[in-house]
N, C-alpha and C positions, 0 to 999 in steps of 0.2 A: 886898434882898432877900438874906438870908447864900445861897452856894451852898454846896450838900452836898459832900459829901468822893466821890472819883469810887468808881464801885461796877461790878461787872459782873452783867449778867443774861444769861439764856438761854433762847431759846421750842422749847417743846416745840412726800410727796410725794410633690373627694377625691382628693387623689394622697398617694401614698405617700410619707413624707421620705425623702431620700437623705441618708447620714451619711457619716460618715469611712471608715466599712469601704468603700462603695461607689470613693472615692478616695483615697486614703491619703496621708498625707504622705510616704511614699516614692516613690509611683509620682510624685509633684509634684515632688520634687528631682528627679528622674532625667530632667525635661524640660529641653529646651535652651531658655533666658530669651534673648529677645531685648533686645540691648542700645538698640535703640529704640524701641518700645512696650512699654508694662505688660501681662500676659496672665494675671495672679493678682492677685487685690483681696482683702485681710480687714476684715472689717466685726467689732470689738470690742464686748465689752460695757463697761458706764462701770461700775471698779470705784475702789475709795478708791486715792486719789494724789493729788499735791503739793496742786492746787487742787479735791480732790473727798473730804473727810475723809469718813469713815464712807459712802461709795459713795451719797451721797445725792442724785447726779447722773442720772437714769436716764434721760434722756433716749437715743434713737441716732442716730447721723450721717445714716444714710441709710433709709427706711423700704420697706417691700416692694417698691412700684410700680416705685420708682426704681433698685432690686436691677433690677429685671426689664429697665430700659432697659439698663443695664449687662452685663448676660450677652448682650443681643439685641446687643450692640456688637463681642460677641467675647471680653469678658472672663470668667476663672474667676473665681467671687466665692463665697468661704467665709464662713461663718455663724455668729458664736458662739453657741452656744445661751443660749438664755434672753436675744439682744439688744435685741429693742424689746419684750420683755415691759413693761419700766417702763414705757410710753407706750402698752400696749394691743396691738402685733404680736406675734399669736403665730409661733415656729418654722412651721408649715405652711402660713404667707402668704409665708414669706420660700422655702422648699422649691418651695410653688407657682409662683413666680417664679424658679425656676430654680439657688436658692443650694442650696449644699452647707452642710449644717452639720456642726460642727467642736465639741472640747473645747476648756475654757479652756487647757487644756495644749497644745494643739494648735496652735490659732488663729495664733500669732505666727510659727509655725514655717514658713521656707519661702518666706514669701512678697514679693511684689517692691513690692506696695503695700498698705499697713496705713492703714485711715480709721477715726476713732475720734472724739469730740467734745472730752469733754475731752483734755488730754496724759496721757500715758503713765504710769504707775507704773513706780517705779525695778526693780522686780525683772523686770518685763514687757520691760524693754530688752534683759537677758541672753539674753531667745527670740529678737529679732528677727536678721534674716538679715544681714550687714555688706552696707554698701551698699544696702538696702531702702530704700523714701521713704515715711517717717510725715506722713501729712497728719491735720491736727488743729487745734484752738485752743492754740495751742503756749504762748504767753507767756512766749517764750523769753526775755526780760531779767528776769524778775519769779523764776526760779526758777531760778541759776546753776547750780547742784550738778547739777538735772539737764542742762540744757544741756550739761555738762561732760563728762557720763556718754556723753549721744547723739555727740559728739561723739569720744569714747573711743570707741566702737563703731562709728565709721564711719556711722552712719544718716543717711540726708538727711532734711530736714524742712522741710516747707513747711507755714506758718502761715497756719492760714484766715485767722484776723483782718489778715493783711498782706495780701492780695489784693485789687486794686482796680479799678475799671474801667478800661477802656483802650479809648478815651477819654471824659471824662468825660459823663456823660449828662444834660442840662435836658430836661426834658417841657417842653410849650408852653405848661403851666398854671403851672408854677414860673416860667420865664421873663416870663408874663403878669403876675404877682401882683409880679414885682421891680423890673421895668420900671416900674409902677404905683406903687410904692415910691419907685423914685426921681424918680418927675416928682411925686410929693406932695410932696416934700422938697426939690423945684428950688428954691422961692422963699426957703426958709431959707437954704440954701447959699448963693444969690445977694447975701441980707442979712447975711450972716454971722451966724447967729442961733441956727446949728442947736446951738448947747452950751446952747443954754438954754431949747431945744423940749422939751415935752412928749408923747409921744405914746401914745396911745391904740385900740387897734386892738380891734372890737366883734366879741367871736366869736372861735372857734377851728374852721381847716377845713382840709384840703389844699389850697383855693383861697388861703388868706390864709397858708399858711407860707413860703412864699417872698418876703410881704412883711415877715414878721416878721425873717426874717433879713437881708435889706437893710436893713431899719432898727436891726436891732441893730447889725449893721458900720459904720453910717455915726455911730453917739455921739452921740445924742443927750442931754439932759439925763435923762429916761426913757422908759421904756417897759412900758408895763403890756397884759393882754389882759382886755378888760371883758365880763360877763356881759352879752347882747344885750335882757334885761328890764328892767335897772338902769333907773329913775325919773332925770328929770333935779336931784331932791332929791341922788340920791347919786352922783350925779358930782363930781369931784374938784377936776379940773381947767376952765375955763373961758376965753376970750377969747383974742387974737391970737397968743399962746405958746404956745399948745397947739391941735394936729392930731387928728381923730377919722377913721381911716381905716376904713370899711367896705366890704359887698357886699351889693349894694341884690339879689342874687340870691335870696341866703338871709336875709338881715336885714329884719324887717316890724318897723318903728317903731311898735309899739305906745302908747308912752307919749307921741309927739312930742319928743324928744330932740332930734331935728338941726333942728327949727323952733327950740326954744328954743336950742339950741346957736350955731344962727345969727344968733340976735337978738342976744349976748354976742360978736360978730364973731369967733367962735372957727371957725378952718381945719375943711373937710371936704372928704374924696376918698372918691367911690363906684367901687370896684375893677368892680363892672358896666357902669358906664356908660361907664369907660373902654376898656373890654373892646368894648363893641360901636361907639362909635365910631374905636380906632384897633388895637383886639385884633391881627388879620392883620399889620398892616404893623409893630408894635411889635415883634412875635416874629420877624419877617421881619429886621426890620432889627439886633436885635440878635445874631441868630445869622452874622449879615455880619459887624458889626464885633466880635463873641466868638468865634474859633473855638473848638473844644472843645478845654480843657485836657488833655495828655496823660493825665493819671492823675484817676480821680473818686473818687467814693464805696465802702466796702467791699463785695467782691461781695458775700458770704456773712455778714451780719449781721441781726439784728433788732433793731436800734438805737432804734429811735423804739417797740418792745415792750419794750422793754427800762427806757427814760424811763417809760412806762406802769406796768408794775410796780412800778418802784422809787417813784413817787409814791403810788401805792396803798395799796400797804404803808405807806407815811409818813404818810400819812393814818388808819389804822389803828394807829399807834403812838401819834398825836398825841390819838385820839379816846380811848385807853386812859390818856396821860397828863391830858387835860383834857376829862375827861366834861362840863362843865358849860360850852364852849367850842361857838357856833356854829360849824361848818365853815364854812357859807358865808361868814362874815365871819373867817375865820384871814388871818392876813397871812403869804402864800405869795410865796416868793422861788424863783426858776431862776434858774442860774447858765449863760450858756453858751444858745446858739438853736440850735444844729445838731440833727443826728438824735435823737441823745440828751434834748438840754432840748427839743425840739419835742414827743417822746412824752410828759416830765413835765409839759409848758403842757397838751398836749390832757387828760393825766387830772383836773389840778387844773381845769379848766375842767369838765369831764365831771361832777367832784364837787360842782359848783355856787358854787366860790370865787368871791366878784364881784371881786375885784382879783388878779390873779396878776402879779408884777413879775416882769419879763424881764432880767436884766442880762449887758451884755455887757463889752468891756474898761476902756470908760471908767469902771463903775460899779463896779467889781471892783478897779480901782488900792488899793495902800495907801492908806489915812487915807479917800477916797469909799465903801468897801463899810461901811462903819461904821454910816453912815446907813442904809444898806435891811436891819441883819441886827440892827440892836438890838432891834427888836420883832417879830422874827419866831417865828412860831410852828412853822413849815416850811421850811427852807430844802432844796433840790434841787440838788444841784451836777452838771452833765452838764458842766462845761469841763473840757477837754483841754489839756492844756499840753505842748511840746516837752520834747524829753527833757533839754536842759542845763537846763531849770526845774525839773525835778522833783528835789524835797528842797532845794530854794534857796527856790522862791518859793510860799508858803502862804497861797492866796485867805482859807480860813477856817484862822486859827490859834487856839492853844491860850488864847492872850489871851479872844480873843472869848469863846471856849465859857465861859469864866470871866468876867467880864465885861462882856459885851453881852447872847448871846445867853439868853434868860430861862430860868426854872427852868421843865421840862417840857416845852421846844420841841424838836423831831426834826431832826436833820440827818441828808440822804441823801444818799450820796454813791456815783454810780455809774458813777465813774471806776476804783473799784480800787487795789488801790496793794501795793507789797511794801517791805520794808526797804532792796531794791537799784533800787527804782522808784516813788516815792513819789506817793501820791495831792496832790492839792491841798488837801484836808483835813490839817490837820497831827496830828489825834488819830488817823490811819490810817495805823498803820504797817504793817498787812498789811490785806487784803482780809477780810472775816469771812463766813462761812458759814453752811450751815442746821442746823448743831449747836449754833453761837452766833451769830445772825444782827445781834445788836447789841449795845452796850454804854453806860455811862453815865459819861459823862465831866464833870466839877463842873455837876451837875445836868441834864445835856441828852443827849438821847437819840441815839446815833451808831450809824449802820448802812452798812456799804459791800461790799453782797453781789454777788457776781460770780454771774450766772446770775440775773439776776430774774426771767425766765421762768417760773421753776420755782415761782415762789409764784405758780402757777394757769394757768399757759398753754402748760405742757410739751409735750400731743401737739401744738397748733398749733405753737408753735414750730419743734419736731422735725420735721414736714413741710416747715414754710419754708425751716428751713436745708438740708432734704435735695434739695429742689427745685433750691436754688442750686450746692450742690457738685456734682451729677448735670450740671448744666450749665456748672461749670467743666470735668468731663471732659471733658465730649461734645460743649460749645458752643464758642466763640469761643477759649477758651483751647486747646484738645483737650489737656488732661494726660495721657486716656489715652493719647498718641502718646511720652510719655516724659520725658525730662528734659532728652534732647540738642535737644528742639526748643522751650523753656520761650518763651514772648512775655516782654517785658520787666515785664510786673504779678507774673507768676509768679518770674520769675528775682529779684524785690524779695523774695520771700515766702519765697525756699527760705534759710531761717536757719542752715542747717547740709547743709553741704557743698558740690560734690556729691563724692560719693565713687563709687567701680566695686563694679558688683554680684557680689559672691565666691558 
């Protein structure tokens, strides 16, 4: 098949309101600001910025009800006119919750704490008070010019994407699923045959996600998620080198595949049966042996939703590229099994794809990944790499796009990147945006759009982010108490500063 030359395409998201006259910025600036705790907060509207060209990001960082919680805590909260309109929240809803409305010319001035969703525009930094604190998705290493300007203006920056749980939180359900998979794999480790084992997990659910993750980081020969309605004839592996992991709490074996597999000497493992026999003890033993790690997952995130929305968009692109393809038969590959990867698996499973290949470190190694992507219809990358590998180790190379990935196939990168902070997908020099969400390289459609929840989940994700943000302010981290009392997780997220408020 002759590859096409690279081309680029684009795809055309009843109280009387208080105003700034009721509490002017002059009145605000004349007040004494505490060095211990924040007293004023500005919620700004999302506008054009380095990662928001065209201003098409319309979510707001705090919804009205959460602003009300901050006001009740003692903060003076100022909201820019129209800040919530992009996701259906009116100015009146904010003033009903105790906020003061201000114009775009006023909102950044004389505030101690500035909250927004995406990073700021370059111009707005000029209006910020020296020593104030900016709380946003900073992506500090991806925009070095903006990072330098914030440093020069002595703006404290807390990157919300860098705040982690402290300690790491593991639910009983995740632990149960993880321990069950460990038990299922134990015989293969004992016999040193894990490298040749083909694991098939029937279905996707929250109860199974821990098993998927545990299996992925144990490096079997292959790991696939299957639709539960497949017949025995549709299964791709049987025998003693195959393990089928399922949950009888939700899986009803309508086609009798389990008996047929058992007759072929295939290994079977039932999560629900393990739960009934060993559940509470297994979870308690795991917690005793594995004290929680100091830091866990991101505190403020919609990573699962990002995976879902990215895979959904990828399927839309695939349908347009290959209209004759039965999506159920699509060859779908997901790189990574973390939160983003699990979201992608969830969506591809929900779309009815019969087999979803999940690749871990063993399958993505140089040379080995070729086997999995050579016939792929859709590849979703959710594999994050450490900073020292970014720009050096490309899991999906340009050579792959040119020689292996079929024409009209789709690559969705959910990690994103920039020239200084490269993605594992070599073709992605910089993340794409809603203004130009995908491009075509060597006949393959590639998209690396940050902010995937914008593709149909804007209000829902705004509400979730807002709840997480206000919990960081008022919950265990108590960010409202100021920079002098930051816990270790927030200290790590302080990517610029600390600087004294002037």
